[in-house]
C-alpha positions in Angstrom: -25.3 107.8 -36.8 -25.6 111.6 -36.6 -22.5 113.8 -37.1 -21.0 115.2 -33.9 -21.8 118.9 -33.6 -18.6 120.9 -33.9 -17.6 123.6 -31.4 -18.0 127.1 -32.9 -15.9 130.1 -32.1 -18.7 132.3 -33.5 -21.2 130.8 -31.1 -18.6 131.1 -28.2 -18.2 134.8 -28.9 -22.0 135.3 -29.1 -22.4 133.4 -25.8 -19.8 135.7 -24.2 -21.6 138.8 -25.6 -24.9 137.6 -24.3 -23.6 136.9 -20.8 -21.9 140.3 -20.6 -25.1 141.9 -21.7 -27.1 140.3 -18.9 -29.0 137.8 -21.1 -30.4 134.6 -19.4 -29.3 131.2 -20.5 -32.6 130.6 -22.3 -32.4 133.9 -24.2 -28.8 133.1 -25.1 -29.8 129.7 -26.4 -32.6 131.1 -28.4 -30.4 133.8 -29.9 -27.9 131.4 -31.3 -30.4 129.3 -33.2 -29.8 131.4 -36.3 -26.1 130.6 -36.3 -24.5 127.7 -38.2 -23.7 124.7 -36.0 -25.9 125.9 -33.2 -27.1 123.3 -30.7 -30.8 122.5 -31.2 -31.4 121.5 -27.6 -30.6 123.0 -24.2 -28.8 119.8 -23.2 -26.4 120.1 -26.2 -26.0 123.8 -25.5 -25.0 123.0 -21.9 -22.6 120.3 -23.1 -20.8 122.5 -25.5 -21.1 126.0 -24.0 -22.4 125.6 -20.5 -19.0 125.9 -18.7 -18.2 128.9 -20.8 -21.5 130.6 -19.8 -20.9 129.7 -16.2 -17.3 131.1 -16.2 -18.4 134.3 -17.9 -21.3 134.8 -15.6 -19.2 134.1 -12.5 -16.6 136.6 -13.7 -19.2 139.3 -14.3 -20.9 138.7 -10.9 -17.6 138.7 -9.0 -16.5 141.9 -10.6 -19.8 143.6 -9.8 -19.7 142.2 -6.3 -16.2 143.4 -5.8 -17.1 146.9 -6.9 -20.2 147.0 -4.6 -18.2 145.8 -1.6 -15.4 148.3 -2.3 -18.0 151.1 -2.5 -19.7 149.8 0.7 -16.4 149.7 2.6 -14.4 152.6 1.2 -17.0 154.9 -0.4 -17.8 158.4 0.8 -20.4 158.1 3.6 -22.1 161.3 2.4 -22.7 159.7 -1.0 -26.1 158.0 -1.5 -24.5 155.2 -3.5 -22.3 154.2 -0.6 -25.4 153.8 1.6 -27.1 151.7 -1.1 -24.0 149.5 -1.5 -23.8 149.0 2.3 -27.5 148.2 2.4 -27.2 145.7 -0.5 -24.2 144.0 1.1 -26.1 143.7 4.4 -29.2 142.3 2.7 -27.2 139.8 0.6 -24.7 138.5 3.1 -26.0 139.3 6.6 -29.7 138.6 6.1 -30.7 142.1 7.1 -33.8 143.9 5.8 -35.5 147.1 6.8 -38.6 145.1 7.7 -36.6 142.8 10.1 -35.2 145.7 12.1 -35.9 145.0 15.8 -36.7 147.9 18.1 -36.3 146.8 21.7 -38.7 148.6 24.0 -38.4 148.4 27.8 -41.4 146.9 29.4 -43.4 149.5 31.2 -45.8 147.1 32.8 -44.9 145.4 36.1 -44.2 141.8 35.3 -46.2 140.7 38.4 -49.3 142.5 37.0 -48.8 141.2 33.4 -51.2 138.4 32.5 -51.1 136.0 29.6 -53.6 136.0 26.7 -55.1 132.8 28.1 -55.7 134.4 31.5 -57.3 137.4 29.8 -59.7 135.2 27.9 -60.6 133.2 31.0 -61.3 136.5 32.9 -63.5 137.7 30.0 -65.4 134.5 30.2 -65.9 135.0 33.9 -63.6 132.2 35.1 -61.2 133.1 37.9 -58.2 130.8 38.0 -57.7 131.7 41.7 -61.2 130.3 42.5 -60.3 126.9 40.9 -57.1 126.7 42.9 -59.0 127.2 46.2 -61.6 124.6 45.2 -58.9 122.0 44.4 -56.9 122.8 47.5 
């Protein structure tokens, strides 16, 4: 039976350093391979250090998010970073994007004169829907 892999404080510190530096899980896993008692599979890495990685990552993301929200809500409106923070918050949490901006335009065509695409095609083909109604009537 294989010996159980011990938990390593050295690896823990390295994982924290990687998360705080923005490394991915895969990069973190690869970077610990040179250390003593490093997990040799991603499954073992998750088993021993996955919750640590998650906690550190969540802490970093929540701190960054708090700073962005604070800037968006309380920043100087003349400062470009305030606008960027507001835009990011709207994109992330409100589903907004510059491409999805809707510009409502009042209809200038009389609705009685507006015809559907199907009626336009029928007219181009020489079929008059009014003639068919008279034939059926």
